[in-house]
N, C-alpha and C positions, 0 to 999 in steps of 0.2 A: 893292335887293331887288325881286323881280318881284311882280306883282299876285297871282299864285298863292301866292307865299311870304307876302305880306302877309296874304292871306286866311286862310292856314293858321295864322299867328301869332295873328290876331284870334280865330279859332275856338278855338284852344287856350286863349287868355287868357279867352275867354268861358266855356269849360267849367270852367276853374279858378275863376272868379268864381261860377259856378252851384254848383259843388261846395262852395266856401267858404260861400256863403249857405245851402246845405242843412245843412251841418255847424253853422253858427251857429244856425239855426232849431231844429235838434235839441237842441243844448246848452241853448238858452234854454228849450225846452219841458221838458227833463229837470230843469234847475235850478229852474224855476218850480214844477214838481211836487214837488221835494224841499223847497223852502223855503216852500211854501204854508202859511199860518197855519192851525192846526187850528181847527175851529169851537168857539166858546165853549160850555162845558158848564154846565148849571145846577147840577150836583152840586158840593158843596164840595170844595176841594182838601184832601188829607190822607187818612189812613187812615179807612176806613169801618167802622162797627160791624158785627160779624157778627150774623147772625140769632139766634145762641144767646146773645149777650151779655146780652140782657134776658129770657132764657127763664125764669129764676127770679125771680118778683116779690118774693121775700123776701130776695134776695141782700144788699141793703143792711143789713137787720136782722141777718142771719147774720154779716156782716162786723163789725157793731157788737158783737154778742155775743161773737164770738171775741176782739175787742180787749179787752173787759171781762174775759173769762176769763184772758187773758194777764196783765192788770194784777192780777187776783186772785192768780195764781201768784207774781208778783213781790212782792206785799205779804205773802203767806203765807210766802215764804222769808225775808223780813226779820223776821217775827215769830219764826220758829223759829231764826233765827241770833242774835237778840238776847235772846230770852226776854221780849219786851215788844211790845205792840201800838202803843205810842206812836210817832208819826211814820211809821207804815208805810202808812197809807191803807187798811188792811184794812176798816175800817168803811164805806167808801164803796162797796165792791164785794161784800162778804160780809155777809149778814144772816141772821136767823132761825137755823135749825139749823146752817147752814154756819159762821156766826160762833161759835156755841156749841161746835161740834166743834173748831174751830181753837183756841179758848181752852182747852178741855180738854187738847188735845195739847200746847199751850204749857206749861200747868201741869205736865203729866207730865214734860216735858223739864227744867223748872226744878227740880222736886222731885228729879230724878235727877242734877242737876248736868251736864246735857248740852245740846248745841245741834246744829243741823244744818249741815253744811258741803257745799259743792259745788252742783250744780245738776241737777235732773231733766230728762229729755227728755220733752216732751209732744207729743201728736199729736191735738189735739181735732177732733172731727167733730160737727156739729149733727145729731143723730139724729132729732129731732122739733121742730117749731115750730108753734104755733097762735096766730096773731095775732087770731083772732076771739074768744078768751077775754077775760074781764075779771078780772084783768089778763092781757095776753099771756103765754104760757108757752112754755118751750123745754127741751129735754134735750140735754146734751152728753155724748157717750161718748168717753172718752180711754183710751189705753194709756199709762200713766205708767211710765216707766223710771227707777228710782232707783239704777241701778248706780253712778252718780257723785254720788249725793246721800245722804250717810251721817250717822248719829248719832255724834257724838264727845264725849268728855269735855271739858267747857268749860275746865278747867284745863290738862290735859295734851295735848289734841288727839288722843288715842288713840281709835280706833274703838271703839264700844260694841257688844258682842255682842248680837244680837237673835235671837229665835226664828224670825222670818220670813226665810228664806234666799232666797225668790223676790224678784226685783228688778223684775219687770214685772207690773203689775196693771191689770185693767180697772176703771175708775172711772166712775161715773155721777153727773153733776151736774144739778141742776134749777135753772132760772133763771126769774125773773119780771121783767117790765118795769113798774117802779113810777115814777110821776112822770116818764115819758119816758126813764128810764135802766134798763138791764139790771142785775140783781143776782143773784149766786149765792146760792141759798136753802138748798140742801142738797147733800150729797155722800155717796156710798156706795162704799166700796172693796170690790171682790169679791176677798177674799184667796185664794179657790180658783181663780179664773180668771186664767190667765197669758196674755200676748199677745206 
């Protein structure tokens, strides 16, 4: 090979090496940029609380009261299904006028040889809460749907005819927090207001 030919070959080889070096440098820069560790964040990993999550300072109390209200309904249904308050737990969540009214209704069903079957649909809303009172007080407003909760003859299971044909009523419950626990103290069914 002539000197000119050798020079040409060296120049071509040199260009290829330069090009390969440039490509390698570019790949290294891109790869380093892609795999670069992110800066450590001082924020905790996981979902962050939204600003509105703690917007209601009474949220925990309201949740506790709704839990007691649902327990109240479970116990009340046991009373009306068996005709007895024994082993229902009603005395733990219902006191004062609420307990008296449940006892009066229970007695009515027993005297008439009937019980309640099925289950109502409840949609409780805390309509008022005052934790500054002694004791703290609250009001629950509910639209109680008794379409699938009916009075039946205890012996035959046949539905008992009643004068009240409306099956959805607004009911207002008052509750007090006594000894650190919410209790349903009274209830009023608005027979004229449907929901």
